[in-house]
C-alpha positions as CSV (number, residue, x, y, z in Angstrom):
1,X,-14.1,-27.6,-6.7
2,X,-10.5,-27.3,-5.5
3,X,-7.9,-28.1,-8.2
4,X,-4.0,-29.1,-7.5
5,X,-1.6,-29.5,-10.0
6,X,-0.1,-33.1,-10.8
7,X,3.5,-32.1,-9.4
8,X,1.8,-30.9,-6.2
9,X,-0.1,-33.8,-5.6
10,X,2.4,-36.2,-6.1
11,X,4.2,-34.7,-3.2
12,X,1.0,-34.3,-0.7
13,X,-0.8,-37.4,-2.3
14,X,-1.9,-38.6,1.4
15,X,-2.7,-35.6,2.8
16,X,-5.4,-34.5,-0.3
17,X,-6.5,-38.1,0.1
18,X,-7.2,-37.6,3.9
19,X,-8.6,-34.3,3.1
20,X,-11.2,-35.6,0.8
21,X,-11.8,-38.4,3.2
22,X,-12.7,-36.0,5.8
23,X,-14.4,-33.2,3.9
24,X,-16.3,-35.0,1.5
25,X,-15.4,-32.7,-1.2
26,X,-13.4,-33.8,-4.4
27,X,-10.3,-32.7,-6.0
28,X,-9.6,-32.3,-9.6
29,X,-5.7,-33.1,-10.5
30,X,-4.6,-31.2,-13.4
31,X,-1.6,-31.4,-15.8
32,X,-0.5,-28.2,-17.6
33,X,-4.0,-26.5,-16.7
34,X,-6.2,-29.4,-18.2
35,X,-8.1,-32.0,-15.4
36,X,-6.5,-35.2,-15.9
37,X,-8.1,-37.0,-12.5
38,X,-10.3,-36.6,-9.9
39,X,-10.1,-37.7,-6.1
40,X,-13.7,-38.3,-5.0
41,X,-14.7,-39.5,-1.5
42,X,-15.8,-43.3,-1.3
43,X,-19.6,-44.1,-1.2
44,X,-21.0,-44.5,2.2
45,X,-20.9,-48.3,3.4
46,X,-23.6,-49.4,6.0
47,X,-21.6,-50.7,8.8
48,X,-22.1,-54.3,9.8
49,X,-24.6,-54.9,12.4
50,X,-23.3,-55.7,15.7
51,X,-24.1,-59.3,16.0
52,X,-23.4,-60.5,12.2
53,X,-22.9,-64.0,13.6
54,X,-26.0,-66.2,12.3
55,X,-27.3,-63.5,9.9
56,X,-27.7,-66.0,7.0
57,X,-29.4,-68.8,8.6
58,X,-31.9,-70.6,6.8
59,X,-30.9,-68.9,3.6
60,X,-29.1,-72.4,2.4
61,X,-30.4,-75.7,1.8
62,X,-28.4,-78.7,1.9
63,X,-28.7,-81.6,-0.8
64,X,-27.7,-85.1,-0.4
65,X,-24.5,-86.2,1.4
66,X,-22.2,-83.4,2.7
67,X,-19.5,-86.1,4.7
68,X,-19.3,-88.9,2.2
69,X,-16.9,-88.8,-0.8
70,X,-17.7,-87.4,-3.9
71,X,-16.8,-89.9,-6.0
72,X,-17.0,-93.7,-5.7
73,X,-14.0,-95.6,-4.1
74,X,-13.9,-97.4,-7.5
75,X,-12.6,-94.4,-9.3
76,X,-9.6,-92.9,-6.9
77,X,-6.2,-93.6,-8.2
78,X,-4.9,-93.6,-4.8
79,X,-6.5,-97.0,-4.3
80,X,-5.6,-99.0,-7.4
């Protein structure tokens, strides 16, 4: 596993992060020779299907009136 001093990491942070992402090999950041942090590649996230519209069709249930008001009109402060 590659190690890099914290001072050098400060200068080349973006290039180290890009290298870790490209090579998928973690890098240990050291301070005074002792490990203080580790830069690891992200977990592989599966790609979304090309046609994701309608993917959750049929998974929800409509209960009651979804168009009418939630409260009775007599409870509205604006109409008093």
